[in-house]
N, C-alpha and C positions, 0 to 999 in steps of 0.2 A: 701389297697387292697391286698387280698391274694387269693391263689388258693389252693383248697384241691382236690386231685385226687380221683376219685370214682371207678376207675377200667376200665376194658376193657370188654364190653358186647360181643364183637366178636373180631377176630384178626385185624380188620381194623378200629376199632372205640375206642375212649377213652372218658370217661365222667368225669365230676367233677363239682365243685361249686366255683364260684367267690363270695367273701364276702367283705364287707367294713363297716366302722363305719359311721353312719349318722352324718352330721354336727351338731354343737351345736344348730343352729337355725332351724334345721329340713330341709326337702326338700319335694317338691310335687312329684318329680320323679327323676330318675337317668338315665343317658345315658351311655351306655357301648360301648367303641370303641376298635377295634382291628387294630393296625397299623394305627390309625388315621381315619379309616372308622367306621361309626356308625353301630353297629350290633344288638343292643337291647335297649329298653327303658322299665323301670320297676318302680313300686312304692315301691318295697321291696329292702332292702340293700343286696340282694343276687341274684344270677343268676345261674341256672344250665346250663352247656354248654356241647355240644356233638361235638367232634372233630374227623376229619379224622386222622387215625393213621399216624405217621411219619411227622406231620406238626408242625410248630412253630407259636406261637401267642404272641403278645405284647398288653395286655389288659390295658386300663385305664378307669376310671370312672369320670363322672362329676355329680354334683348335680344341679337340676333345681328347682327354687322356684316357688311359685304360680303365680308370674308375668311373668314367662318365662325366667328369667335371669339365665344364666348358669355359673357355677363356672369354675375355671381353672381345667384342668385335674389332676387327681391323678398321683403320680409316677407310671409308668407302672410296671406290673408284667409279667414276661416272662414265657410262658408255652410251653412245648414240649410234644406233644401227642405221646405216645409210639406206636410202631407197633409190633404186635406179629405175626411173620410168621406162616403159617399153619404147622402142624407137618409133 
């Protein structure tokens, strides 16, 4: 699991992309957690995120197979959304 920052569309928001490698056996979908709380479910091994400036996040992802069995979470990636004060 990795995070690629995408910039700050305004002084109070940061955007970026989470990405991970699919498991060898494939997955029907993925669940993305932030600090243990489910924040998204997606079929693609990427997720665009929009974050409030000045916040911290600990993202982890699990793979879910067609039968609904969920893998153990990935190692978390820590993200700090920057805050750009107005001039």
